[in-house]
C-alpha positions, -999 to 999 in steps of 0.1 A, spaced: -898 2 837 -879 -10 810 -859 -31 812 -827 -31 790 -806 -65 778 -777 -47 769 -746 -45 784 -724 -22 803 -699 -18 780 -693 -24 750 -685 -58 742 -640 -55 730 -640 -33 762 -655 -60 784 -630 -89 773 -604 -65 778 -612 -60 815 -610 -98 822 -586 -115 839 -571 -139 809 -575 -178 827 -539 -193 837 -528 -216 816 -529 -252 828 -501 -271 835 -502 -302 814 -499 -337 838 -468 -355 838 -471 -390 822 -476 -419 844 -442 -444 837 -450 -472 821 -452 -501 840 -420 -521 847 -409 -558 850 -382 -574 859 -374 -600 826 -360 -627 857 -398 -619 868 -414 -627 833 -389 -655 824 -381 -675 856 -357 -705 846 -371 -699 808 -350 -691 784 -388 -680 760 -420 -672 769 -448 -666 744 -469 -634 750 -505 -630 735 -516 -597 718 -549 -595 704 -555 -624 697 -521 -635 681 -492 -650 699 -456 -638 701 -427 -652 708 -398 -627 737 -366 -648 737 -332 -647 760 -307 -643 733 -266 -659 745 -256 -623 742 -280 -619 773 -304 -597 746 -342 -599 743 -356 -608 709 -392 -605 704 -411 -624 673 -447 -634 659 
């Protein structure tokens, strides 16, 4: 008895019979963490943030805006 490794259908026809995979839904991006400025500042007007061995200053202005400087 001989065994043949030939497909029962031509490759093109076999591909046509396969169901297309469902398009995967993209995962929803996670919302970034939210910090409240009063929780960061407390009673201070300026705080320091260390990032990659650099110190940044986050300051509240008299108009209630925030300024980040290096």
